[in-house]
C-alpha positions as CSV (number, residue, x, y, z in Angstrom):
1,M,33.2,-12.6,78.9
2,R,31.4,-9.6,80.3
3,A,31.1,-6.4,78.3
4,G,33.2,-4.3,80.7
5,T,33.3,-0.6,81.5
6,E,32.9,2.2,79.0
7,P,36.6,2.7,78.5
8,E,37.0,-1.0,77.9
9,K,34.3,-0.9,75.3
10,R,36.0,1.9,73.4
11,Q,39.3,0.0,73.5
12,Q,37.6,-3.1,72.2
13,A,36.1,-1.1,69.3
14,K,39.5,0.4,68.6
15,D,41.0,-3.1,68.5
16,L,38.2,-4.3,66.3
17,S,38.9,-1.4,63.8
18,A,42.6,-2.3,63.8
19,T,41.8,-6.0,63.3
20,L,39.6,-5.2,60.2
21,R,42.6,-3.2,58.7
22,V,45.1,-5.9,59.4
23,H,43.0,-8.8,58.1
24,R,41.5,-6.8,55.2
25,E,42.9,-9.0,52.4
26,D,42.0,-12.2,54.2
27,I,38.4,-11.0,54.6
28,L,38.3,-10.1,50.9
29,E,39.7,-13.5,49.8
30,R,37.3,-15.5,52.0
31,W,34.4,-13.4,50.8
32,A,35.4,-13.8,47.1
33,I,35.5,-17.6,47.5
34,L,32.0,-17.7,49.0
35,S,30.6,-15.2,46.5
36,R,31.8,-17.2,43.5
37,Q,29.5,-20.0,44.5
38,N,26.9,-17.8,42.9
39,G,26.7,-18.6,39.2
40,R,26.5,-14.9,38.1
41,A,29.5,-14.0,40.2
42,R,31.6,-16.7,38.5
43,T,31.4,-14.7,35.2
44,L,33.2,-11.6,36.8
45,T,36.9,-10.9,37.0
46,D,38.5,-10.5,40.4
47,E,38.5,-6.8,40.0
48,Q,34.8,-6.7,39.0
49,L,33.8,-9.0,41.8
50,L,35.5,-7.0,44.6
51,D,34.3,-3.7,43.0
52,H,33.9,-1.2,45.8
53,L,34.3,-3.7,48.7
54,P,37.8,-2.8,49.7
55,R,36.8,0.8,50.2
56,L,33.7,-0.4,52.0
57,L,35.8,-2.3,54.5
58,D,38.1,0.8,55.0
59,R,35.1,2.9,55.7
60,L,33.7,0.3,58.2
61,A,37.0,0.4,60.0
62,T,37.0,4.2,60.1
63,A,33.4,4.2,61.3
64,I,34.2,1.8,64.2
65,E,37.3,3.8,65.1
66,A,35.3,7.0,65.2
67,A,32.7,5.4,67.4
68,S,35.5,4.2,69.8
69,E,36.7,7.8,70.2
70,G,33.2,9.3,70.6
71,R,33.3,11.0,67.3
72,A,30.3,11.1,64.8
73,T,30.1,7.9,62.7
74,S,30.0,8.2,58.9
75,F,28.8,5.0,57.3
76,P,29.9,4.1,53.6
77,I,26.8,5.4,51.8
78,K,28.5,6.4,48.6
79,E,30.4,3.1,48.3
80,S,27.2,1.2,48.9
81,Q,25.4,3.1,46.1
82,E,28.3,2.6,43.7
83,H,28.4,-1.1,44.5
84,A,24.6,-1.4,43.9
85,L,25.0,0.5,40.6
86,H,27.8,-1.8,39.5
87,R,25.8,-4.9,40.3
88,L,22.8,-3.6,38.5
89,D,25.0,-2.9,35.4
90,T,26.3,-6.5,35.5
91,G,22.8,-8.0,35.7
92,F,22.6,-8.9,39.5
93,D,19.1,-9.0,41.0
94,L,18.2,-7.8,44.5
95,P,18.5,-11.1,46.3
96,E,22.0,-11.6,45.0
97,I,23.1,-8.2,46.3
98,T,21.5,-8.9,49.7
99,Q,23.4,-12.2,49.8
100,E,26.7,-10.4,49.2
101,Y,26.3,-8.3,52.3
102,S,25.2,-11.3,54.3
103,L,28.3,-13.1,53.3
104,L,30.4,-10.1,54.3
105,R,28.9,-10.1,57.8
106,R,29.5,-13.8,58.1
107,V,33.2,-13.6,57.0
108,I,33.9,-10.7,59.3
109,F,32.3,-12.4,62.3
110,D,34.0,-15.7,61.6
111,L,37.4,-14.1,61.3
112,M,36.9,-12.0,64.5
113,A,36.0,-15.2,66.4
114,E,39.3,-16.8,65.1
115,R,41.7,-13.9,65.4
116,A,40.2,-11.7,68.2
117,P,38.2,-13.9,70.5
118,H,38.7,-11.4,73.3
119,L,36.4,-8.9,71.5
120,V,32.9,-8.9,72.8
121,I,29.5,-8.3,71.3
122,G,29.7,-4.6,71.7
123,G,32.2,-4.3,68.9
124,F,30.2,-6.7,66.8
125,D,27.1,-4.5,67.2
126,V,29.0,-1.6,65.5
127,I,30.0,-3.8,62.5
128,G,26.5,-5.3,62.2
129,T,24.9,-1.8,62.3
130,A,27.3,-0.5,59.6
131,I,26.7,-3.5,57.3
132,D,22.9,-3.3,57.8
133,D,23.0,0.4,57.0
134,S,25.2,-0.2,53.8
135,L,22.8,-3.0,52.8
136,S,19.8,-0.8,53.3
137,E,21.4,2.0,51.2
138,S,22.3,-0.4,48.4
139,V,18.8,-1.9,48.3
140,D,17.1,1.5,48.2
141,Y,19.5,2.8,45.6
142,Y,19.2,-0.4,43.5
143,V,15.4,-0.2,43.6
144,S,15.4,3.5,42.6
145,V,17.9,3.1,39.7
146,R,16.3,-0.1,38.5
147,H,12.9,1.5,38.5
148,R,14.1,4.4,36.5
149,T,16.1,2.1,34.1
150,L,13.0,-0.1,33.5
151,E,10.9,3.0,32.7
152,A,13.5,4.1,30.2
153,L,13.9,0.5,28.8
154,D,10.1,0.4,28.3
155,E,10.3,3.5,26.1
156,V,13.3,2.0,24.3
157,A,11.4,-1.3,23.7
158,Q,8.5,0.7,22.2
159,V,10.9,2.5,19.9
160,V,12.8,-0.6,18.8
161,T,9.7,-2.7,18.1
162,G,7.7,0.2,16.6
163,P,7.5,1.1,12.9
164,G,10.2,2.9,11.0
165,D,13.5,2.4,9.3
166,I,16.9,2.3,11.0
167,D,17.3,6.1,10.8
168,T,13.9,6.7,12.5
169,I,14.5,4.2,15.2
170,L,18.0,5.5,16.0
171,H,16.7,9.1,16.2
172,R,13.9,8.0,18.6
173,L,16.5,6.2,20.8
174,L,18.6,9.4,21.1
175,S,15.4,11.3,22.0
176,V,14.9,8.8,24.9
177,V,18.3,9.8,26.3
178,M,17.4,13.5,26.2
179,Q,14.0,12.8,27.9
180,T,15.3,10.6,30.7
181,I,18.7,12.3,31.5
182,P,17.9,15.9,32.4
183,S,21.6,17.0,32.4
184,A,22.1,15.8,28.8
185,D,21.9,18.7,26.3
186,G,23.0,16.8,23.2
187,V,23.5,13.3,22.0
188,T,25.6,12.1,19.0
189,L,25.8,8.7,17.2
190,L,28.8,8.0,15.0
191,L,29.0,4.8,12.9
192,R,32.2,3.2,11.6
193,R,33.0,3.0,7.9
194,G,36.4,1.4,7.6
195,E,38.8,3.4,9.7
196,I,36.5,6.5,9.8
197,L,33.8,7.4,12.3
198,E,31.0,9.3,10.6
199,V,28.0,11.1,12.2
200,K,24.9,9.0,11.7
201,D,22.5,11.2,13.8
202,A,22.6,13.9,16.4
203,I,20.0,15.8,18.5
204,G,20.0,18.7,20.9
205,V,22.9,21.1,20.7
206,M,25.0,18.5,18.8
207,A,22.5,18.7,15.9
208,E,23.8,22.1,15.1
209,R,27.2,20.7,14.2
210,A,27.9,20.1,10.5
211,P,26.6,16.6,9.6
212,S,29.7,15.9,7.6
213,F,31.9,15.8,10.7
214,S,34.1,12.7,10.9
215,L,37.3,11.5,12.4
216,R,39.6,8.5,12.2
217,I,39.8,5.7,14.7
218,G,42.2,6.7,17.5
219,E,41.7,10.4,16.8
220,G,40.0,12.8,19.3
221,F,37.4,11.9,21.9
222,A,35.2,9.5,19.9
223,G,38.2,8.0,18.0
224,G,39.9,7.3,21.3
225,I,36.8,5.5,22.6
226,A,36.7,3.3,19.5
227,A,40.4,2.5,19.7
228,K,40.4,1.6,23.4
229,K,36.9,0.0,23.2
230,E,36.2,1.5,26.6
231,P,33.8,4.3,27.9
232,M,35.4,7.7,28.4
233,F,34.4,10.7,30.5
234,V,35.7,14.3,30.2
235,A,34.6,16.9,32.8
236,S,35.5,20.0,30.8
237,A,35.3,19.1,27.1
238,H,35.7,22.6,25.8
239,T,39.3,22.8,27.2
240,A,40.3,19.1,27.0
241,P,43.2,18.4,24.6
242,I,41.7,15.1,23.5
243,V,38.6,16.9,22.1
244,R,39.3,17.9,18.5
245,S,35.9,19.4,17.6
246,D,35.9,23.2,17.2
247,F,32.1,23.1,17.6
248,I,32.4,21.7,21.1
249,R,34.9,24.4,22.1
250,E,32.7,27.1,20.6
251,K,29.6,25.9,22.5
252,N,31.6,25.7,25.7
253,V,30.5,22.1,26.3
254,K,31.3,20.9,29.9
255,A,30.8,17.2,30.7
256,I,30.9,14.7,27.8
257,Y,30.5,10.9,28.2
258,G,30.9,8.4,25.4
259,V,30.7,4.6,25.1
260,P,31.8,2.2,22.3
261,M,29.2,0.3,20.3
262,I,30.6,-3.2,20.1
263,R,29.5,-6.3,18.3
264,G,31.6,-9.2,19.4
265,A,35.1,-7.9,19.2
266,E,34.3,-5.3,16.5
267,V,33.6,-1.7,17.1
268,V,30.6,-0.6,15.0
269,G,30.4,3.0,16.3
270,V,30.5,5.4,19.2
271,A,27.7,7.2,21.1
272,H,28.3,10.2,23.4
273,M,26.2,12.7,25.3
274,C,27.2,16.1,26.6
275,S,26.1,18.8,28.9
276,L,26.4,22.6,28.6
277,T,26.1,23.2,32.4
278,A,27.1,20.1,34.4
279,H,30.7,19.0,34.8
280,E,29.6,15.5,35.9
281,F,27.0,12.9,35.0
282,A,25.6,10.8,37.7
283,D,26.6,7.1,37.7
284,E,23.0,6.1,37.2
285,D,22.8,8.4,34.1
286,K,25.9,6.8,32.7
287,L,24.4,3.4,33.3
288,L,21.2,4.4,31.5
289,F,23.1,5.9,28.6
290,R,25.1,2.7,28.2
291,T,21.9,0.7,28.2
292,V,20.4,2.8,25.4
293,A,23.7,2.6,23.5
294,E,23.6,-1.2,23.7
295,R,20.1,-1.1,22.2
296,A,21.2,1.2,19.5
297,T,24.1,-1.2,18.8
298,G,21.6,-4.0,18.4
299,V,19.5,-1.9,15.9
300,V,22.6,-1.1,13.9
301,V,23.9,-4.7,13.9
302,Q,20.5,-6.0,12.9
303,A,20.1,-3.5,10.1
304,D,23.6,-4.4,8.9
305,L,22.8,-8.1,9.0
306,M,19.6,-7.6,7.1
307,A,21.4,-5.5,4.5
308,R,24.0,-8.2,4.2
309,E,21.4,-10.9,4.0
310,R,19.6,-9.0,1.2
311,A,22.9,-8.4,-0.6
312,S,23.9,-12.0,-0.3
313,R,20.5,-13.2,-1.6
314,V,20.7,-10.8,-4.5
315,F,24.2,-12.0,-5.2
316,L,23.1,-15.6,-4.9
317,E,20.1,-15.0,-7.2
318,A,22.4,-13.3,-9.7
319,V,25.0,-16.1,-9.6
320,I,22.4,-18.9,-9.9
321,G,20.3,-16.9,-12.4
322,N,23.2,-16.6,-14.8
323,I,24.2,-20.2,-14.8
324,K,23.6,-21.6,-18.2
325,E,22.8,-25.1,-17.0
326,G,19.6,-25.9,-15.0
327,V,19.7,-25.3,-11.3
328,L,16.8,-25.3,-8.9
329,V,16.9,-24.6,-5.1
330,A,13.8,-25.7,-3.1
331,S,12.9,-24.7,0.4
332,G,12.2,-27.3,3.1
333,D,8.5,-27.0,2.5
334,G,8.9,-28.1,-1.1
335,R,8.7,-24.8,-3.1
336,V,11.1,-23.7,-5.8
337,M,12.8,-20.6,-4.4
338,L,15.8,-19.9,-6.7
339,L,16.5,-21.1,-10.2
340,S,18.9,-20.4,-13.1
341,E,18.1,-18.9,-16.5
342,G,19.2,-22.2,-17.9
343,A,16.3,-24.0,-16.1
344,A,13.8,-21.5,-17.4
345,R,15.2,-22.0,-21.0
346,I,15.0,-25.8,-20.7
347,F,11.4,-25.8,-19.5
348,G,10.3,-23.0,-21.9
349,V,8.9,-20.7,-19.2
350,S,10.0,-17.6,-17.3
351,R,11.9,-17.8,-14.1
352,E,9.0,-16.4,-12.2
353,Q,6.6,-19.0,-13.6
354,L,9.0,-21.8,-12.3
355,Q,8.7,-20.6,-8.7
356,M,6.0,-23.1,-7.8
357,P,5.4,-26.0,-5.4
358,L,7.2,-29.1,-6.5
359,E,3.9,-31.0,-6.7
360,D,2.8,-28.6,-9.4
361,F,6.2,-28.9,-11.1
362,V,5.8,-32.7,-11.3
363,R,2.3,-32.4,-12.8
364,R,3.4,-29.8,-15.4
365,F,6.7,-31.2,-16.6
366,A,6.2,-35.0,-16.2
367,P,9.6,-36.4,-15.1
368,R,10.1,-39.9,-16.6
369,T,12.8,-42.5,-17.0
370,P,14.5,-42.8,-20.4
371,E,12.1,-45.6,-21.1
372,G,9.1,-43.3,-20.4
373,E,8.0,-44.5,-17.0
374,P,6.9,-41.9,-14.5
375,Q,9.6,-41.1,-12.0
376,E,9.9,-39.1,-8.7
377,L,11.8,-35.9,-8.8
378,G,15.4,-36.2,-7.5
379,I,15.0,-33.0,-5.5
380,L,12.1,-34.6,-3.5
381,R,14.5,-37.4,-2.5
382,A,17.1,-34.8,-1.6
383,L,14.6,-33.0,0.6
384,R,14.3,-36.3,2.5
385,G,18.1,-36.2,3.1
386,E,19.3,-38.4,0.3
387,D,22.2,-37.6,-2.0
388,V,21.0,-38.3,-5.5
389,P,23.9,-39.3,-7.9
390,P,23.7,-38.2,-11.6
391,H,21.1,-40.1,-13.6
392,E,19.2,-39.6,-16.8
393,R,15.6,-38.4,-17.0
394,L,13.1,-37.3,-19.6
395,M,11.1,-34.1,-18.9
396,R,8.6,-32.3,-21.1
397,D,8.8,-28.5,-21.5
398,A,5.9,-26.1,-21.7
399,H,5.7,-26.5,-25.5
400,G,5.4,-30.3,-25.3
401,H,9.0,-31.1,-26.3
402,D,10.9,-33.8,-24.5
403,H,14.4,-33.1,-23.1
404,H,17.0,-35.6,-22.1
405,L,18.4,-34.4,-18.8
406,V,21.3,-35.7,-16.6
407,V,20.1,-34.9,-13.0
408,S,21.8,-34.9,-9.6
409,A,20.5,-33.5,-6.3
410,A,21.6,-33.0,-2.7
411,P,20.1,-31.8,0.6
412,V,21.1,-28.4,1.9
413,R,21.1,-27.8,5.6
414,G,22.0,-24.8,7.7
415,E,21.2,-23.3,11.0
416,G,17.5,-22.7,11.1
417,A,17.0,-23.6,7.5
418,S,16.8,-26.7,5.2
419,G,16.2,-27.4,1.6
420,A,17.7,-29.1,-1.5
421,V,19.4,-28.2,-4.7
422,V,19.1,-30.0,-8.0
423,V,21.4,-29.6,-11.1
424,F,20.4,-30.8,-14.5
425,V,22.3,-30.7,-17.8
426,D,20.3,-30.9,-21.0
427,V,21.9,-33.6,-23.2
428,T,19.2,-33.6,-25.8
429,E,21.6,-32.3,-28.5
430,S,24.1,-35.0,-27.4
431,H,21.4,-37.6,-27.9
432,E,20.5,-36.2,-31.3
433,L,24.2,-36.2,-32.2
434,E,24.5,-39.7,-31.0
435,A,21.5,-40.7,-33.1
436,E,23.0,-38.8,-36.1
437,L,26.2,-40.7,-35.6
438,R,24.3,-44.0,-35.5
439,R,22.6,-43.0,-38.8
440,A,26.0,-42.1,-40.2
441,V,27.3,-45.5,-39.3
442,A,24.2,-47.2,-40.7
443,F,24.7,-45.1,-43.9
444,R,28.3,-46.2,-44.2
445,E,27.2,-49.8,-43.7
446,R,24.5,-49.3,-46.3
447,L,27.0,-47.9,-48.7
448,M,29.2,-50.9,-48.1
449,G,26.3,-53.1,-48.8
450,I,25.6,-51.2,-52.0
451,V,29.1,-51.4,-53.2
452,S,29.4,-55.1,-52.2
453,H,25.9,-56.3,-53.3
454,D,23.7,-53.9,-55.3
455,L,26.4,-52.8,-57.7
456,R,27.9,-56.3,-57.9
457,S,24.6,-57.6,-59.3
458,P,24.5,-55.4,-62.5
459,L,28.2,-55.8,-63.0
460,S,27.8,-59.6,-63.0
461,I,25.0,-59.3,-65.6
462,I,27.3,-57.1,-67.8
463,S,30.1,-59.6,-67.4
464,M,28.1,-62.7,-68.1
465,T,26.2,-61.1,-71.0
466,A,29.5,-59.9,-72.6
467,Q,30.9,-63.5,-72.4
468,S,27.8,-64.8,-74.1
469,M,28.1,-62.3,-76.9
470,L,31.7,-63.3,-77.5
471,K,30.7,-66.8,-78.5
472,A,30.9,-67.2,-82.2
473,E,27.7,-69.2,-82.5
474,A,25.6,-66.5,-80.8
475,P,22.7,-65.5,-83.2
476,P,22.0,-61.9,-84.0
477,Q,18.7,-61.9,-82.1
478,R,20.5,-63.2,-79.0
479,A,23.1,-60.5,-79.4
480,R,20.4,-57.8,-79.5
481,S,18.8,-59.2,-76.4
482,S,22.1,-59.3,-74.6
483,T,22.9,-55.8,-75.6
484,L,19.6,-54.7,-74.1
485,R,20.4,-56.5,-70.9
486,I,23.8,-54.7,-70.8
487,K,22.1,-51.3,-71.2
488,R,19.6,-52.0,-68.5
489,A,22.4,-53.1,-66.1
490,A,24.4,-50.0,-67.0
491,D,21.4,-47.8,-66.5
492,R,20.9,-49.3,-63.0
493,M,24.5,-48.7,-62.1
494,A,24.3,-45.1,-63.4
495,R,21.1,-44.5,-61.4
496,M,22.7,-45.9,-58.2
497,V,25.9,-43.8,-58.6
498,S,23.8,-40.7,-59.4
499,D,21.5,-41.3,-56.5
500,L,24.4,-41.8,-54.1
501,L,26.1,-38.6,-55.3
502,D,22.9,-36.6,-54.9
503,F,22.3,-38.0,-51.4
504,T,25.8,-37.1,-50.4
505,R,25.2,-33.6,-51.7
506,I,21.9,-33.3,-49.7
507,A,23.5,-34.5,-46.5
508,A,26.4,-32.0,-46.9
509,T,24.4,-28.9,-47.9
510,G,20.8,-29.6,-46.9
511,G,19.4,-29.6,-50.5
512,L,20.1,-30.0,-54.2
513,P,21.2,-27.2,-56.5
514,V,19.1,-26.6,-59.6
515,D,19.8,-24.5,-62.7
516,R,16.4,-23.1,-63.7
517,R,16.3,-21.8,-67.3
518,P,13.3,-20.7,-69.5
519,G,11.9,-23.5,-71.6
520,D,9.1,-25.9,-72.5
521,L,8.6,-28.5,-69.7
522,R,7.3,-31.0,-72.3
523,G,10.8,-31.5,-73.7
524,P,12.6,-33.1,-70.6
525,V,9.5,-35.1,-69.7
526,Q,9.3,-36.5,-73.3
527,E,13.1,-37.4,-73.3
528,A,12.9,-39.2,-70.0
529,V,9.9,-41.3,-71.2
530,D,11.6,-42.1,-74.5
531,D,14.7,-43.4,-72.7
532,L,12.6,-45.5,-70.4
533,N,10.8,-47.0,-73.3
534,V,14.1,-48.2,-74.7
535,S,14.8,-50.3,-71.6
536,H,11.1,-51.1,-71.1
537,P,9.5,-51.2,-74.5
538,G,5.8,-50.3,-74.4
539,R,5.5,-50.1,-70.7
540,V,5.4,-46.3,-70.3
541,R,2.6,-44.2,-71.8
542,L,2.8,-40.4,-71.9
543,V,0.1,-37.7,-72.2
544,L,1.3,-34.2,-73.0
545,P,-0.6,-30.9,-73.5
546,D,-0.9,-29.7,-77.0
547,R,0.7,-26.4,-76.3
548,G,4.0,-25.7,-74.7
549,V,4.4,-25.6,-70.9
550,E,6.6,-22.5,-70.6
551,G,8.4,-21.7,-67.4
552,A,11.9,-21.8,-65.7
553,W,13.0,-25.4,-65.1
554,D,16.2,-27.4,-64.6
555,G,15.7,-29.8,-67.5
556,D,18.2,-32.4,-66.3
557,R,16.6,-32.5,-62.8
558,I,13.1,-32.8,-64.4
559,E,14.2,-35.8,-66.3
560,Q,15.6,-37.3,-63.1
561,I,12.2,-36.8,-61.4
562,V,10.4,-38.6,-64.2
563,T,13.0,-41.4,-64.4
564,N,12.9,-42.1,-60.7
565,L,9.1,-42.0,-60.4
566,V,8.6,-44.2,-63.5
567,N,11.3,-46.7,-62.3
568,N,9.6,-46.8,-58.9
569,A,6.3,-47.5,-60.7
570,L,7.8,-50.2,-62.8
571,Q,9.4,-51.9,-59.8
572,Y,6.4,-51.9,-57.5
573,G,3.5,-51.9,-60.0
574,A,1.8,-54.8,-61.7
575,G,4.1,-56.2,-64.4
576,D,1.3,-56.6,-67.0
577,T,0.0,-53.1,-66.8
578,P,1.5,-49.9,-68.2
579,V,2.7,-46.9,-66.3
580,H,0.9,-43.7,-67.1
581,V,2.7,-40.3,-67.2
582,E,0.7,-37.1,-67.7
583,L,1.8,-33.5,-67.7
584,R,-0.8,-30.8,-67.3
585,D,-0.5,-27.0,-67.7
586,E,-2.2,-25.0,-65.1
587,R,-2.1,-21.2,-64.9
588,E,0.8,-20.6,-62.5
589,E,2.1,-24.2,-62.3
590,A,2.7,-27.4,-64.1
591,I,1.5,-30.7,-62.7
592,L,3.1,-34.1,-63.3
593,F,1.2,-37.3,-62.6
594,V,2.8,-40.8,-62.5
595,N,0.3,-43.7,-62.0
596,N,0.7,-47.4,-61.8
597,Q,-1.7,-50.3,-61.0
598,G,-0.8,-53.0,-58.5
599,P,-0.9,-53.6,-54.8
600,P,-1.5,-50.3,-52.9
601,I,1.2,-48.9,-50.6
602,V,0.6,-50.0,-47.0
603,E,-0.5,-47.3,-44.6
604,E,2.6,-47.4,-42.4
605,D,4.9,-47.0,-45.4
606,L,3.3,-43.7,-46.5
607,A,4.8,-41.7,-43.6
608,T,8.4,-42.6,-44.5
609,L,8.0,-43.1,-48.3
610,F,10.3,-40.2,-49.1
611,D,12.9,-40.9,-46.5
612,P,16.3,-42.2,-47.6
613,F,17.0,-45.9,-48.0
614,Q,13.3,-46.8,-47.9
615,K,11.8,-49.7,-49.9
616,G,8.2,-50.8,-49.9
617,Q,7.2,-54.1,-48.5
618,T,6.4,-55.4,-52.0
619,G,9.7,-54.3,-53.3
620,A,12.1,-55.6,-50.8
621,H,14.1,-57.3,-53.5
622,A,13.7,-54.6,-56.1
623,D,16.6,-52.9,-57.8
624,G,18.0,-49.7,-56.4
625,V,19.2,-48.5,-53.0
626,G,16.0,-46.8,-51.8
627,L,17.1,-43.2,-52.6
628,G,15.0,-42.5,-55.7
629,L,11.9,-41.0,-54.1
630,H,14.0,-39.1,-51.5
631,I,15.9,-37.4,-54.3
632,V,12.6,-36.7,-56.2
633,R,11.3,-34.8,-53.1
634,E,14.5,-32.8,-52.8
635,V,14.4,-31.8,-56.5
636,V,10.7,-30.8,-56.3
637,K,11.6,-28.7,-53.1
638,A,14.5,-27.1,-55.0
639,H,11.9,-25.9,-57.6
640,H,9.7,-24.6,-54.7
641,G,7.1,-27.2,-55.5
642,S,5.4,-30.0,-53.7
643,I,4.8,-33.7,-54.1
644,E,2.2,-36.1,-52.7
645,V,1.1,-39.7,-53.2
646,T,-2.2,-41.5,-53.0
647,S,-2.6,-45.3,-53.2
648,N,-5.6,-47.6,-53.2
649,A,-6.7,-50.8,-54.8
650,Q,-9.2,-49.2,-57.2
651,H,-7.1,-46.4,-58.7
652,G,-3.6,-47.7,-58.0
653,T,-0.7,-45.5,-56.9
654,T,-0.4,-41.9,-58.1
655,F,2.4,-39.4,-57.4
656,T,1.5,-35.8,-58.0
657,A,4.3,-33.2,-58.3
658,R,3.5,-29.5,-58.7
659,F,6.1,-27.0,-60.1
660,P,5.6,-23.3,-60.0
661,K,6.5,-21.9,-63.4
662,Q,8.6,-19.1,-62.0
663,P,10.9,-19.2,-58.9
């Protein structure tokens, strides 16, 4: 179809303008479908995607209509700038904006071809020119604003990555706003604390306001921004009802623009800038302010997270540190990071000293099986991902003492971190209690044996000897011998009963009571030897000092010492040699010697000679229950003395007991 006359061209342009208005919604729908094929556009809502496009189409129709009437054509420059600014704010790059205008041209041309095929290329030239001019304006404006924004962001990046605490960094960010937005005369940053917004920092004219200024969420200008979570602009702040600050009214503040500082769905604060002269902020200035506010939000959130992390770590250290049982937490690289006070107590070192690599831990504390075999740490297995069930281990503390521990361990995994935790319970006391219980059971069994066997033997002697004495034909000499046997058996029974009673008292109280009174030590020693010579005529020889051995003694207990030592010598010494008892008087102490000839005591018996229920190898069938020497040691201790034994083939066996004369 030919172009036609000039009046025809004007009519066609007028028809084209009308067609754009009639099919406006169809054009927008088709364009939106094609635009959403761009990945970034799919993240926008319908309202955000269309943005200023409806007004842009209206201005195109008006421009075409004006051209058809011969009037001056006004292309949509402002709408193009606003669209470019919006796309820059939502992260579009320049090729994506160019593609949007290309799609708009394509949709309009396709629709004209379908709905108005009678229109010729003359009308299309007007549309093409308008779209090209809009695209050119968008590109120029986009490049200009982006360049300015990038310069500001470069300054912001230097501030954020530079040295300083949160207060210093935030103050520098506010300074960037003042430097890059000429119309800004003051900037304020308010942070949320509960339901209250409090001034964190302010510069410019707003620094003159009282720093204690605060307001509730939903109250006033900043409170309204926080409540709605949306930016807000007021052209005449000094007269606006929503502004509650008397300071802003007094300073005759004009334009004020504020944005919420949001982390996720939570408002952490509000930032706003104001002008004393301008009633408006340019859109690019608002975009720049929002960008700086976003960076400030990141700084605040990061500082909050770091503070929470520090608080959480301090809390975790306090919780673990106060646990009475042993707890160790190791990092993925095998180093002890956290530990309880119980762990430090068990291993006999400070908590700081335990923060070491696990390899050093193994070398220092030697983990072993209950049988003493070297064993790998459970926490090392946990670091490999194993769950380690409770098991028993032996570990040596810093003082060389072994501890029985019940140990369990498990891996710990989290986002960006890994490690392991081990828990151990010191059951050493339980083991000792168990051993004590076993000793108690053995003692009970030993007592049963004493009652059933050791005491039965002298009772049998007494019974049989008494029956022998009842026979009428028994001669006097035999009666005397029988009486002596009865006395010996009775003495043995008395010693057994006395020893058992003393042992029970030692077990219950930890020692034997003594009643020390002034006297001559020769007396109880002489009496004990005389009694022994009645049962063992001529076997015991005594040497006493010529002068009295004065001091404070428990006479009955001294006799018990002499009796037990001599009976031990009679049982284990050579039967054809005497037992020698000697008392010496030294300056501050008395010394008692009891010596017998015979086989020496074997080396392994010397270490346990004074333990309860001990009998030497040569006296396995000797009379008594093995408590005599144990009681001797306890009586000597009760007198604050000491006792020792030497034994060899040349000089025999000698017990030496030393008694201080005064307590």
